C-alpha positions in Angstrom: 147.4 100.4 46.7 144.1 100.2 44.9 145.8 98.6 41.9 147.6 96.1 44.2 144.3 95.1 45.7 142.8 94.7 42.3 145.7 92.5 41.2 145.4 90.3 44.3 141.7 89.8 43.7 142.3 88.9 40.1 145.0 86.4 41.1 142.8 84.8 43.8 139.9 84.4 41.4 142.1 83.1 38.6 143.6 80.4 40.9 140.3 79.4 42.4 138.5 79.5 39.1 140.8 76.9 37.5 140.3 74.6 40.5 136.5 75.2 40.5 136.3 74.1 36.9 138.4 71.0 37.5 136.5 69.8 40.5 133.2 70.7 38.8 134.1 68.5 35.9 135.1 65.7 38.3 131.8 65.9 40.1 130.0 65.8 36.7 132.1 62.8 35.7 131.5 60.8 38.9 127.8 61.6 39.4 126.8 60.9 35.8 125.0 64.3 35.5 125.9 65.9 32.2 128.4 68.7 31.9 125.5 71.0 30.9 123.7 70.5 34.1 126.8 70.9 36.3 127.7 74.0 34.3 124.2 75.6 34.6 123.6 75.0 38.3 126.9 74.5 40.1 129.4 76.6 38.2 126.9 79.3 37.2 125.7 79.8 40.8 129.2 80.0 42.3 130.7 82.2 39.6 127.8 84.6 39.9 128.3 85.0 43.6 130.3 88.3 43.1 127.3 89.7 41.2 125.1 88.7 44.1 127.3 90.3 46.8 127.9 93.4 44.6 124.2 93.8 44.0 123.1 93.6 47.6 125.9 95.9 48.7 124.9 98.4 46.0 121.3 98.6 46.9 121.9 98.7 50.7 125.1 100.1 52.0 126.3 102.0 48.9 122.8 103.1 47.8 123.8 102.9 44.1 121.0 100.9 42.4 122.4 101.8 38.9 125.6 99.9 39.8 123.5 96.9 40.8 121.4 96.7 37.7 124.3 97.7 35.4 126.4 95.0 36.9 123.8 92.3 36.3 122.9 93.2 32.7 126.5 94.1 31.8 127.6 90.7 33.1 125.0 89.0 30.9 126.4 90.8 27.8 130.0 90.1 28.9 129.2 86.4 29.5 127.9 86.1 25.9 131.0 87.8 24.4 133.1 85.1 26.1 131.7 82.7 23.5 133.8 84.6 21.1 136.9 83.9 23.2 136.0 80.2 23.3 135.5 80.1 19.6 138.9 81.7 19.1 140.6 79.3 21.5 138.9 76.2 20.0 141.4 75.8 17.2 140.5 72.3 15.9 136.8 72.9 15.4 134.3 75.7 15.9 132.9 75.8 19.4 129.4 75.9 18.0 130.0 72.5 16.5 131.6 71.0 19.6 129.0 72.2 22.0 125.8 70.2 22.7 122.6 71.6 21.2 121.0 71.1 24.6 122.3 74.5 25.6 119.6 76.0 23.4 117.1 75.2 26.2 118.9 77.3 28.8 119.6 80.0 26.1 115.9 80.2 25.3 115.0 80.6 29.0 117.7 83.3 29.1 116.0 85.3 26.4 112.7 85.0 28.4 114.3 86.2 31.6 116.3 89.0 30.2 113.4 90.1 28.0 111.2 90.2 31.2 113.7 92.5 32.8 114.1 94.7 29.8 110.3 95.0 29.4 109.8 96.0 33.0 112.7 98.5 32.9 110.9 100.4 30.0 107.5 100.0 31.8 109.0 101.5 35.0 110.1 104.6 33.0 106.4 105.2 32.1 105.3 104.8 35.7 103.6 101.5 35.0 105.3 99.4 37.7 103.0 97.2 39.8 104.3 96.5 43.3 103.7 94.6 46.5 105.0 96.8 49.3 108.5 97.9 48.1 109.0 95.0 45.7 108.0 95.1 42.0 105.7 92.3 40.9 108.2 91.5 38.2 110.5 90.1 40.9 108.4 87.1 41.9 107.7 86.5 38.2 111.5 86.4 37.6 112.1 84.0 40.4 109.3 81.6 39.3 110.6 81.6 35.7 114.1 80.9 37.0 112.9 77.9 39.0 111.0 76.6 36.0 114.1 77.0 33.8 116.3 75.1 36.3 113.8 72.2 36.5 113.4 72.0 32.8 117.1 71.9 32.2 117.5 69.2 34.9 114.7 67.1 33.4 116.3 67.4 30.0 119.7 66.4 31.4 118.5 63.4 33.2 117.4 62.0 29.8 121.0 62.4 28.6 122.6 60.7 31.6 122.8 57.3 29.9 124.4 58.8 26.8 126.9 60.8 28.9 128.0 57.7 30.9 128.5 55.7 27.8 130.5 58.5 26.1 133.0 59.1 28.8 134.8 56.9 31.4 136.0 58.1 34.8 138.5 60.8 34.0 139.6 61.2 37.6 140.3 57.7 39.0 142.5 59.0 41.8 139.9 61.5 43.1 136.8 60.4 45.1 133.5 62.2 44.9 133.8 63.3 48.5 137.2 64.8 47.8 136.0 66.5 44.7 133.1 68.1 46.6 135.3 69.3 49.4 137.8 70.8 47.0 135.0 72.4 45.0 133.6 74.1 48.1 137.0 75.3 49.1 137.6 76.9 45.7 134.0 78.4 45.8 134.8 80.0 49.1 137.9 81.7 47.7 135.8 83.0 44.7 133.2 84.3 47.1 135.7 86.2 49.3 137.7 87.7 46.5 134.6 88.4 44.4 133.0 90.3 47.4 136.1 92.4 47.8 136.8 93.1 44.1 133.7 95.2 43.3 134.6 97.7 46.0 138.1 98.1 44.6 136.6 98.4 41.1 134.1 101.1 42.3 136.9 103.2 43.8 138.9 103.0 40.5 135.8 103.9 38.5 134.9 106.9 40.6 138.4 108.3 40.1 137.7 108.1 36.3 134.5 110.1 36.6 132.3 107.8 34.6 128.5 107.6 34.8 127.1 105.0 37.3 125.2 103.1 34.6 128.3 102.9 32.4 130.5 101.9 35.4 128.1 99.2 36.5 127.6 97.8 33.0 131.2 97.8 31.7 133.7 98.1 34.5 132.1 96.4 37.5 130.5 93.8 35.3 133.9 93.0 33.9 135.5 92.4 37.2 132.6 90.5 38.7 132.6 88.3 35.6 136.2 87.3 36.0 135.2 84.0 37.7 133.0 83.1 34.6 135.9 84.0 32.3 138.5 82.0 34.2 136.2 79.0 34.8 135.0 79.0 31.2 138.4 79.1 29.6 139.8 76.5 32.0 136.8 74.2 31.3 137.5 74.5 27.6 141.2 73.6 28.1 140.1 70.5 30.1 138.0 69.5 27.1 134.7 70.2 29.0 133.1 72.3 26.2 129.6 71.7 27.5 130.5 72.8 31.0 132.1 76.0 29.6 129.1 76.9 27.5 126.7 75.8 30.2 128.4 78.1 32.7 127.8 81.1 30.5 124.2 80.5 29.8 123.6 79.4 33.3 125.2 82.4 34.8 122.9 84.6 32.8 119.9 82.8 34.2 121.2 83.1 37.7 122.1 86.8 37.2 118.6 87.8 36.3 117.4 85.9 39.4 119.8 88.2 41.4 117.9 91.2 40.1 114.8 90.0 41.9 116.9 89.5 45.1 118.3 93.0 44.7 114.8 94.3 44.4 113.8 92.7 47.7 116.8 94.3 49.5 116.1 97.7 48.0 113.7 99.2 50.6 112.9 102.6 49.1 110.7 101.0 46.4 110.7 98.9 43.2 114.3 98.7 42.0 113.6 99.5 38.4 111.8 102.8 39.4 115.2 104.1 40.7 117.5 103.3 37.8 118.2 104.6 34.4 116.3 103.3 31.4 119.6 103.0 29.5 120.0 99.6 31.2 117.3 98.4 28.7 120.0 98.8 26.0 122.1 96.1 27.7 119.1 93.9 28.2 118.2 93.9 24.5 121.8 93.6 23.5 122.0 90.4 25.6 118.8 89.1 23.9 120.2 89.7 20.4 123.5 88.0 21.4 121.7 85.0 22.8 119.7 84.7 19.6 122.9 84.7 17.6 124.4 82.0 19.9 121.3 79.9 19.3 121.6 80.2 15.6 125.2 79.2 15.8 124.4 76.1 17.9 121.7 75.1 15.5 123.5 75.9 12.2 126.9 74.6 13.5 129.0 76.5 10.9 132.2 75.0 9.7 133.8 78.0 8.1 135.8 80.7 9.9 136.7 84.3 9.0 140.5 84.4 8.3 140.8 81.1 10.3 140.0 82.9 13.6 136.3 82.8 14.5 133.0 82.2 12.9 130.5 84.9 11.6 128.3 84.3 14.7 131.2 85.3 16.9 131.9 88.4 14.9 128.3 89.5 15.3 128.4 88.8 19.0 131.5 91.0 19.4 130.0 93.7 17.2 126.9 93.9 19.4 129.1 94.0 22.5 131.1 97.0 21.2 127.9 98.8 20.1 126.4 98.3 23.6 129.5 99.7 25.2 129.7 102.7 23.0 126.0 103.6 23.4 126.3 103.4 27.2 129.4 105.5 27.2 127.6 108.2 25.2 124.2 108.1 26.8 124.9 106.7 30.2 123.2 108.3 33.2 123.5 108.3 37.0 
């Protein structure tokens, strides 16, 4: 029955994820806000809801903080390896050449936020955490930086509105803005319900396998809670909305680190990073390296591909992902 529940969750998220990307693209088209902004804010926040629900449940009811932190940082790594999938599916031209260089802004903020989390994970291991009541001072810093990043991306995108409107006519003439918003919210509700259920099913499966909590959170739970990002991103690419696909991935990473601060607030015994394994820092720095590679790819915009499959940047991204998974499997704790 556990596998049946897992399959039902995957199907629900798969169906809703496709609808979410379609109506998100329609809203972007009709409002004139660029696909990057819609991807960063709307799709990223909705597809990251499973991580939010999982994190709060892990630090409260389940009392498994390693699952919460592993899920967040593992999702960041998994989101970045999805660029490899996009590059492979983008047969006509490399995804790095098709995507807007404006994503470098959100990617740069992602490095700052993930780096802030990794730095404080290592600092907590040395007993250097500063706190206000039970909340680490890194949490308000994360939230402030997240708000700054959202505002910066918004201001950048508003400058691109005129170009966006000129470049693309209304692609959804039979759908009103109100109808697109209603359908978008309906799909988001399905993702929320299925995503909230899925982590508990995944946890039961993982416990039966006897894996470490840090490994389970980073690899297994992160994979299942990232299903919305995967479905939405691939569906957006098929719609031709490359910027929405890439924006969803970088935006989800920004939102995910913000969730760490929320988890810290809900974790009452003390600062969250004081209660988790330092091996999570491996995932943090893996995500930083991968984001840096993505930035290089977006700036360099390579033409060539290895054996006509993916570019060198994608190969490096996938290598770091495998390395991160192997190290956590060997040295995982919890």
